[in-house]
C-alpha positions, 0 to 999 in steps of 0.5 A: 463134086458129088453134092451132099444134098444127094449123099449125106452119109457113107457107111463102110465095111471094115474087115478088108475094106478099111483094115487089113485083117489077114496080116493083123490076125497072123501077127498075133497067131504067130507067137501063139503057134510058136509057144505051143510048138505048132508047125503051122503057117500063121497066115494059113491059120488066119485064113482058116479062122476067117473061113469059119466067119460066114458059116457061123453068121449064117446060123444067126441070119437063118434064124437057127440061132439067136443073135450073138456078137461077133466076138462070141462067134470068133471065139467059137471059131477059134476053138474049131480051127485049133482042133482042126490043126490037131492042137489040144485045146484043153492044154491052152489056158482060156485067158490065152485063147481070149487074148488071141481072140482079141487079135480082131480088135487090134487090126491095122488100117490100110495105108490110105484108110485114115487119110481117106476117111478124114477127107470124107468126114469133112463133108459126110457123116461116116460110120462103120456098117460092119459085122463086128460088134461095138466093143470090137469096132471101138477098140479098133478105132481107138488103136488105129485112129479111125475117125468115125462119127458113130459106131453102127453095124450088126450089133446095133440091129441084132443081125448080120450082113447081108440081111436087108435089115442091117442096111435099112435099119442103119439108114433109119437110125441115121434119119436118112433115106436109102438114096442119101447113104452110100455103102463103101466096100471091097466086096461085091456081094456087100454092095449088091445087098446094099443096092437092093435096099436102095443105097448108093454103092462104092467099090474100093479095090483091096486085091491083097485082102486074102493075100497074094493069091486072091481070086475074088473081089479083084475088081468092081463086078457091076456098075456100082455108083463109084469104083475106086483104087483106095479111100483117097481115090474115093475121096477125090471122086467125091470132090473132097480136097486133100 
């Protein structure tokens, strides 16, 4: 078992690592497209919306734009994607767009997530370290029964991963040293940024996050401290009983 005198807290990427964002967004997008007679695949729309995620956050990380929460970026990105598919956004009531934007608040956990988190929670502090804003994380946690001890992440520190400030300020908030905190993610880039800040790292494989033809983050690309098939596997590696 990994001694809790070494690792005292686990921080989790959420989109893709803990929840299946693609299926959840497509589930809400499908009826929207049907209502507006748009012949676009719901998963294709979800993928296009997600592709705007990193460029919009880079505007904040670079300092070209003051911090705004992810709900704001998602709403702006939704408008861009709608226009890119030739939909007349002026014909859609703003309330309907706001409701669709909240699809990101209603994502389902991967089948192993809740059980794995509960096992880990018995031995460690657990919290999201997500680019999602606080209300988004709270809504998602309440709906999906994610048993966080705290809600941490980008809105708390007012910038986005993988900026070092996100990891270092979060560790400081917990009153811990970087080596006492383990970042858990399905994305090698997230773990690389965390390791540079002195955190321990755990890769969790989510080979279908981007659908059946996913080509990135299929495996641990570096010698991370842990590499697991899912969160239950990670809990077992940490010595947490079932």
